[in-house]
N, C-alpha and C positions, 0 to 999 in steps of 0.2 A: 687848284686853280681850274676854272672851267675852260672848256674849249673856246667859248665866246671870248674870254679874256686872252687866252693864248693866241687867238687869231687876230686880235687887234681891236676888239670892241665894235661899237656901232659904226664908226667911220669905215672900218674895214669891211663890214657887212654891206653897207650902202654902196661902197665902191665895187664890191664883189657882184652885186646884183646887176650893175651896169656891164661888167665884164661877162657875166653869165648870159645876159641878153644878147650880147655880141656873139658869143660862142654858139648859142642856139640858132641864131640867125644864119650863121655860116655852116652849120651842120645840116647836111642834106637829109638826114634821118628824120628831121622835124619839118613837116609840111606846114609852114607858118604863113599867115596872111601877109600879103605884100603891102596892104593899105593901112595897117595899124601897128601898134607896138607889139613886139615879140612876146613880152610878158605883160599881159593886160593888167595884172594885179601885182605889179612889181613891189609896191609898198607893203602889201599884205604878205608876199613871199618873204620879204626882208624881215618883217616882224615875226613871222613864224619861225624862220631860221634862227633868229636871235633867241627865241624861246627854246627851240629844239636843242641848241648848243649851250644852254645854260645861262643866257644873258637876261632872262626875264622869268619871274616866278609863275606867270600864267600867260595864256594867249586867248584873247576873246574876239579874234577877228573871224574872217570867213573860214569855213572848213577848208582844209588844205586840198582835199579832193576837188573842190570847186575852184580853188585858186589855180590848180594845175590842169584842170580839165581841157583847156584849149590846146594843150600840148599832145593830147591823145596818147597818153603813156601806156604802152604795153610793157612786158618785162624787158625786152631788148632796149627800147627807148628809155625806160627808167634807168637801166644800167648806164646808158650814155649820159642821161641827165645828171646822175650822181657823179659821174666822172667830171662833168663840166662844173658842178657845184664845188667839188673838192679842189679842182684846179683853180677855180675863181676865188675861193676863200683861202686856200692854202698857198697857192703860188710857190714862191721860193721861201716864204716865211715859216712854213710848217715842216715838222719832222715826219718821218714815216709813221711813227706812233700816232701823231695827231691825225694824219690822213686815214689811218686805219680806224681810229675812233670815229671820225666823221662818217665813214662808210657804214660802220656798225649802227650808228645812230640813225642814219638815213634809211637803213634797212627796216627799222621799226615802222616807218610810215608807208612802206611799199603797199600793204594791203588796202590802204586808204586812198591811194592815188592811181594804182594800176587798174586799167579796165580789164575786167574778166569777161572773156567772150561767153555769150549765153550758150549753155549746153543744149544740145538737141534733145527734145523730149523723147523718151523711150518707154518701154514697158516698165511697169512698177516691179521692183525686186520681188522675187518669189520667196515665200517662207518655206524653207526646205522641210520643216517638220509639220507644217499645217497648223501651227498655232497662231491664232489671231489675237493681237494685243487689244 
C-alpha cells in the first residue's frame, strides 16, 4: 500500500494543504507576503505531493522548485517545511514508520527546491603535476 493511500488519499492531501498553509503562516522562519496566499501554488503542491507519495503515476505540473520558490527555502527552512508537511499529512493518523517514509521521500526533492548560495569566484584549481587536459 502506498503512503498516499495510508495517509487517506486525495481528501486527506487537500485538507493537509490547508493545514500546511496555516502552519507556514504562523511560523516566523518563513517571511511570507501579508497581502496574498501563503502557498501561491497550493493546487500544484497538492498534485505534486500526491504524485510523490504514490497516488499518481506521473506529475506534469509546474516544476516543484518553481512551486516552492516563494518560500525561499534554504536547508534550515526546508527542514522546517518538511516538518510541517509531515505533521499536516500525518497528524494523528500516521505511524512513526509512515512519518519516517515521508521524510525520506521528501529528502529526494531537497536538491530541486533548496536555494544554493552562489559560491564566491576564486582562483582556478592548480594542476599539481603540470598536466593540462
